[in-house]
N, C-alpha and C positions, 0 to 999 in steps of 0.2 A: 366390358371392364371389370378387372379383376374385384371381390371384395376388399377393401382396404380396411386395415383395422388401427385400433389403437396403437399398437406396438408396431405398426407400419409409420405410422404419423410421428410416432417418439424418434425412431430411429433416423426418419427424413430431418425432422428438426435438431437431432443429434448431429448429423452431419452438415447441417447449416451453421451451427455455432461451431463447429469444429473448423470449418472453414474462417468462420468469422474471427478465431481467436488468432488463426493464424496470420490473417492480415491485420491483426491489431498488433501481435508482438513485432511486426516489420514497420508501424509505423509510430510506435510510440519513441523508438529514438530518433527519428527526424523532428517530432513535435518537442522533444527534449532539448534537441540544439536549436529549435527555433526560440524556445520560451528564454525570457528576459528573466523573471523571477527565480532566484534559486531554490525556492521551496516547492515552486510549480516544476522546475527540471527535474529534481529530487523525486516529486511524487511520480512523474513520466517514469523514471527509472525505476524506482520501486516497484509500480503496476508491470513494468515489462517482467520483472524478475517475477511477480505473483501469476502473470499470464502464463509464461512457460511453464508453471506448476499445474495450472489450468488445463492447457493442453495434454500435460502427463495423466492428470485426473480424465480428462475426458478419453484419451486412449484406454485407460482402466475400464470405464465404461462400455466401450465398445466391447472390449474382451469380456465382460462380465456377461454383456448379452448376445456374447458368439458371434459378433458381426467385425469384419474388417473396417479399421479405422480407416475414414475417407471424410474429405469433404465434399462438398456441394455448394457451389457458386451463391454466395449470398447477397441478392441484390440490393437489400437494406444497408448492408453494412459498407458494402462499396459505395452506397450513395453519402453516407456518414461520413467514411474517410476520406471521398472526395472535397465535401464540404470545407473539413479539415486544412486540406493541401489548398484550396482556393483563399484560406484565413491567412495561411503563411505567405502567401504570394501577394495578396492585396494588402495585409496589414504590416507588413514587415518592415521592422525600423519602427513604427508607431507607439504609443505607449498603450494603445486598444489592443494588441497583438497577443499579450498574455490571456486577456479577458475572453478575446476570441477562441483562443486556443482551448481555454479552460472550458468555454461552453461547447465546442464540438468534444471535447474529453467526455462530457458529461451525456453527451447525446449516446456517444458512443455506450458508457455504464448503465445508462437508462435501458437501451437495447438489449444489453445482455442482461440484467436485472430480469427485464420480463422474458427473455429464452429460458432463463434457468430456473425462474419461478415456474413459468410452464412445465418443464422438462421435470422438476421436482414434483409437482401435482400429479403428471402422468405416472412417473415412475411409482408413485405412491399406490395409486390406483391400481396398478399392475403386480403391485407386490414385490418390486424391486429394491429391497431393502438395504442393500449394498449401495445399489446405485444412488437412491435416497441421501444416504449418508453423503457421499461425493459431492452431488449438486447440492448440499447443505453448505458443505465445508468452500466452494466455491462460491455460492450465492452470498455467503457471509463476507469473503472479499471484496466482493463486487460493491456491497452496499458500505462496505468501510472506505473503501476508495472514493464512492461517489459522495460519503460525508468528508473526506478530505478535501475533497475539491469545494462543495460549499463552502467549508471553513475557509480555505484561501480566498475563494472569490469574496466572502463578507467582510474579511479581516486585513486584506491587503490589493488582490489584484483588481476588482473592479473601482475602488477608490483612487489606485495609482492610475487607472485608466481615465476615468473623469477629473483628476489634478491636472494631467498632462494638455488637457481640451483648451 
């Protein structure tokens, strides 16, 4: 087996999150259509726009490291998005739907935050300053989205799901 390096690991993980972001950008409109709370719908649509920008940043990163932008199937995001689809089907028309969609969206955000944090640390280690800047921008967006979702959960969505019970 060839000697694998941190650069190789960085590239493989970059392909993973690139694939994930491209799947997420497809899933967000479905989640927005399924959401009943207007603020939650808007959060999903806003994050879709951000995700498109994140995909563009990932393309810049591939260019900066001299590699072709390509995805690698990410089983983790496939599973998380599949759970979101199940919630859409199983809780459709119920007061608990939004709470479930929000939880699924936060699972996505937490995955992304983990990946981008790791990639940022590796990029720092590898001395890729321009890449670090791009990753930090995306990491800040993902963290802000997670905070927005937490606020929606605690101020409206979870209590609405409970009251309808």
